[in-house]
N, C-alpha and C positions, 0 to 999 in steps of 0.2 A: 573788386566784389567777388565773393567767392565764389566759386563755381568748383562742381563736381563732377565726375560720370559714373555711371554703372554698363560694364561692355561685357555683357556677356556674350558666350560663343553658342550659335543655335545648332548645336551637334546632340540635343537632349533636351527633355521637358525643365522646366524651371526649377531646380533642387530647393528645399530648403537653408542649406548654406549660403547659394548664391542667392535668395530671398532675402537672408538676412545682409548683406552687403548691400543688396540694394536697397533694405531698409534704414539703414545705417548712413548711407551718402542722402538719404532723402531727408531725414529729421535732421544731419547737420545742416544742408540747404536751405530747409525751413527757418532752422534755429536762427541762422546767419543771414535771412534775407538773399539767397546767393540762388545761380542760376543751377538745375540738375537735369542733365545730360544724357541722352540715350541713344551709345553707340552699340552697334551690332559685330562683333568682330567675326567675320566670319571668312577669314583665310585659310581655313581647313578645309581646301576644296572639297577634299574626301568624303568630309562625316557632317559637313555644313548641311541644314538640310531646311529648305524654305517655311514648310510645316512646321519645324518647330521652333522657327521666327515668330510665324503668327500664334503658335502656343506663348512663349516667352510674355510676348505681348499682352495676351490674352489677359494672361495672371497677375502682371505688374499692373493692369487696368483693373483686375477683381480686387487686388490687394488695396487699392488705392492710391498705386506710387505713380502720381501724374508728372511726367518729363515736362520740361520747357523747350529744349530741342532736339532735336533728331526724330527719326531715328535715322542715326548714321552709320551707311555699311563700307567697310572696308574694303570690298571687293567695288564698288563705284570709286576707288580712290586709288587704283594702282599706278594711274597716270603721276599723281602727286609724289608719292613714294619712291618712283623711278626718280623725279627729276632731283629730291632729298636726297638719293643713296649718288648720283652725281654731284651734287655738291660736294659732302663726303671724298668722293674720290678729286675732286679737285683741289679740294684744302690738303689732301693727303693723310686725312684721317682714315682712309680705306684703302682697298684696292682689290682686284680680280683674283681670284683661286680659280688656277686649272686641274687641281688635281682632282685624281678619280675616285669613285667609290670604292675600288680595289686597292688602291695609294692610301688612301685612309683610313681602309678597313686592315691591313697591315701594319702601319703604326702606331694603331688601337691597340694590335696584338702585343706587339713589342715592348709598348709599354704597361700590358695587364701586366705579362711575362715577368718582367723588371720590378711591379710592385709599384708600381708609378702609376698614377690618376691620369688615365686619358687625356691629352689636350692638343689642338694643333699646336705643331712646332713653326707654323710662320714661315715654311719655307720660299712661299710663292710673296712673301713679301719682298723676296731680295730680287725678284724677277725686273733685269733691266727693261729699260722701256722698248726696246727692239724685241727681247725675249716677246713682249708682252704679246705685240703688234702681231708677231709672228705668228705666235698660236690662236689670234684669232682670226686672221688670215688662212690658217689650216680648218678654223672651224670648230675648235675645239668648246667642248661648253666648259662653262664657266659659273660662278655665282661672286659675288661680292663680302670679304669679309670689312671687319670694323677693326683698328689698327687698335687693340687696348693698350691704356694706358701706361698698367703695369708700376701703377703706384697705388700705396693704400689708399681705401675710400670708405669716408665715414659720413652718416648722416644721423638726424635726429629724429627719431621716429616718433609720435607724439602720442606712442602709447607703451612704445617697448623702453624710450631713451636712447641714445648714443648707442648705433651699432658699427663696428669697424668692419670692414672685410682687407684680408693682406694684400700686397703690392700684386701677387700669383695666384690669385682666385680668379680670375676672369681669363682666357684664352681670347685668339683674336677670333669672337664668334661671328656667324655668318648673319648678313642683316638682308638679303636678295638673294633668292633660291635664281637656277639657270632657268626654271620657266618661267620669272619675271615677277612671281610672288615674292610679301616682302613675309621677314620672320617677325615672329609676333612682337619680342623687344623693340625693333624699328617703327613696324608701323604702330604701336602704342604710344612712342617717344612722337614722332613726329604728328600725331593726332592729337596729345594733350598739349604740346606745343602749338600746333599751328590754332588752336581752338578755346587756347587761353585757361586751361585746367591748373586750380589754386592749389587743391588739395584732391590726391589719391587715397580713398578709403576703400583698401581691400583685405582678402585674408592674407595670413602669415604665412600662407603656402609661397607668397609670392615675393616673400623677402630676399630669396638667393636672387630673382630677376633685378633687384632695386642697385644693385650697383652698375649693370651694365647698362638699365636707362641714363642713371645720374653722367655715367660719359659720353652718351649722347648726346646729351641737352648739352653739355658744355662742350663737346665740338663743334656743334652750332652756334654756339657764342651765348647759350640761354642759362638760364636758373630752372631747375629741376622743382616739380612740385614740392610741399611739405607732403608726406607719407606718413600714411597709420593704417600701421599692418592688427586688425584683430584677431584674437582666436579665432581655432575651429568650432565646428560641432561637431564631438564624438557621440559614438554608440558605447551602451553599459560598459563594453570590453574595452573602452581606451582608444578604440579603432576610429577613421574614418565614418562617418556616417553616411552610411550606403543601403541599399533595397537589403540588403541581408537583415537590416535591423528593424525590418518593417515598413509604415510608411516614410516617403521622406520627399515627395513632390509635390507641391502645392496642388494642382489637381486633387492626389488624394487627398489630402485632407478637407478641400473643399466639399469632396464625396461625402468624407465621414460626416459633415455636419461642421467643421470648423467653420466659424463667424470669419470675417477677413479681421473684423476692428479686434479680434481676441490671439490670433495668429500676428499682425504686427505690434501689438502689445507683449507679449510674448518674444519677438525676435529683435525689438526695442528695448527690451532688459534685460535680455540672458545676457551673463559676463559682466553686469555690476551690480555692485551692491544698494541697495534702493531701500527706501525707509517704506515707500508705498508702490506693492508692484501691479495693482488694477488701475491701468490708466486711461485716457482714452488719447486721441490722437496730439490733441490740444496741449494738455498734459505733457506727454513725453518729449513732443517739440521743445516746451519749454523749460523743460528739467534735463534735455541732454547736454550732455560733456563727454568730448570722446577721452579726455584724459580718464574718467571714468570705468572705462572698459581694463578689464582684466587683461593678464599678459598671457592667463592659464588656457587653457582649452577648456569649453564648457561641454557636460554631457547633456545632450538632449535630455529633457525631462516631461515625457506625456503628461506625466500627472500633473504637473504645473498649468499645462498649457489646456488643458480640460477642466481645471479649475477655474482660470482666466476666463475658457469660451463660456462657461456656469454663471459665472459672474455678468460676464456681457451680455448673456442672454435673459436675465435676471432685469437688467437694466435697457433691456431694447424695448421700444414702445410694442406694443402688442400688431397693429395694423402691422409695422416693418417685419417683424417675425412672422405675421401669416402670410406674407409675402415671399418672405426668404424660402419658408418651408414649401413654396406651390400650394399653398392651400387656399380655401375661399372665406369670405367672413363669417359664412355658419359656423365657423370652427371658433370663434373669437373665446366664446366663454371656454371650451376646453381650454384650450390656448394658456389662457389665464389663471387656469388650474394648474396648468404641469409645469409653465414657466422656470418657477422658481427652486423646480426640481428635478430640472435635466442638463444635463452634461452638453449633450449636441444635437443640433437638427433631426439627426437621424433619429435619436433615440426618445426626442419628441414626438415625431410621427409613428416610430415604435408604439409611443404609450399611448396613440390614438385609438389603436384597439381596444383600451381598457374598454370604453364607452360604447361600441358597438359590437366588437369581435366577439368570438366564443372560444380562443385559444386557451391553451392552460401550460405554462410553461414546465418541461420535466422535472424541476428541479423542485417544484413548488406540488406537483402531483406524487412526487417522491416522499415530499412531506406532510400531506394528504394520507397517504396511507400507514402513516404511523398513528394517524388520531383515533381511538376505540372509538367515539360515540359519534365517528363523521355523519352515519346513516342518520339518525333524530337532528342533529346539527343542521345539516341538508332540508331536512323536511321543514324544521322551524322557520330556516330563511325563504326557502321556496312559496310557505304558506305566508310569511308576512309580504314576500314581494308578489303575489298571488293575488292575495285580498286588496291591498292597497300600498305598495310598495313603501311599507311604514321607513322610518326615519333609521337609520344607522345606529343612535344610540338604544333607539327600542328595541332592535333587534339584538344589540350585542347585550342587554339589561336582562331579556326575555332567556336567553342561551346562561346567562352568569349564575342565575337565580336558580339553573337545574342544576348544572354542573360546578365543581369546585375545581376552575379552569384557572390559570395566571393571567393577568390581565394581558399580560403581552404576547400569551400563545396565545389566548384567543382572538385576539388581534388578527395576529399574524396568519391564523385560520380565517378567519373572516375576508380578511384582505384576499385571498387565494381564490376561495367560493365568489370571491363578488370582482374580482381584477384577472386572475388567470395569473397574479404574477405573487413574488416573494417579498418585492420592495417596489416601490414607487412615491407618490406624493401622497400627506396624509389623508386617510381614507374618507375619514368624517368628512373634508372638503369636496371628495370627490363623488362620494358615493349618490347625491342628488344627480348628478349627470350621466351617470350609467344605464343604458336602456335597461329595463323591465327584460324586456326579450334576451338580451346581451348573458343577462342574469342566470336565468331560465336555462339558456343552451350551456352555460356552464355545468351548471348542477348537474344538467343530463349528462355531460358529458365523465363528468366524476361516476356519478352513480353505473355509466356503462361500465367501466375504466375496473370498478371494483365489484362489479355483478348485484348494484342493490335493486330493488324495486322500488 
């Protein structure tokens, strides 16, 4: 049976790039009717924080990404990593290294001076048992290093095809630190091996870790999972997506009114060539294919995300949309009038001000200032509303009969007077829902701004 895992580090909130990894693993597990496991990789003791762990779990739940197993926390498994490190020592695949930081720094400086890539030279691999025991009795600090196979490593990536690494790509790397904390690559392999992970779907930035992990699997006498390294999300400047590019955290997208369905939809199709892009979760699962993922990095496209969000808003039942927006059912008619034309929940709530507020956007006020007959137009609208709140067509035709205004410009002028905005849902449709008091207040505001009596 297929089994995948999502393994975030609780050193920050869930980033959209990591969320994409979670989505791809989730869709693959669902498509294959497999198991989706959640692992918390919290061995970075200095930076890991329980608050971030809770935040990540909360964001995954909001996205609707539910796990079948976990969460498993690596800090609760140190005794297991120690046991498996001892196994490698006994089998001769690892050794204790007593080199001090100063010795390693000196060797690194010499290598750099010679123009050679700094690598551990394996000096402690040659220590005799007597020397090791002597150092231990002296109380010297030590780490455990893995003996690199020193042979080429190749594997078939489900996205990139065959990937090859030269024999000397990996030196004797640390698997257990002096404080008993396992290295990332070692803990990952032990966890993947013991939990029976069959497929590892992760970002392309992890490709360089794969040779180390494959060697560890072989040392334990097992087979490595199948690997699929998906492309990364980049900013418009083609650099890794980060806060400098704007909104990147899942909580930020939620705050701006992006629906979870739209975000999962976007992350599930990014980097894939799709005939249809607006998809439900069921459609995302049924159409998912790892081999359809591009090898090239993808530029994050906020406009496409907003378009998908608009489509999901349009298709969402009004009752649920009201709930998502934190509104009550008394807004039902107004929400139904707006939902076809807004991109986010935040925009929806902002547009509700049309019906009962009195604000006027600055760009709308600037446009009004250029209308020569604004005084007469305001009076016509005010009289019509005060008397009987005539229909929009009546107000439009009344003004049109008096002035030779182009239809488009007159509708825009009336939209500003009635709603305070230059754009929005079809004015004819929402006009009956705008309160008389709101229209009068906007007219008074415009008059005051232009000193019109």
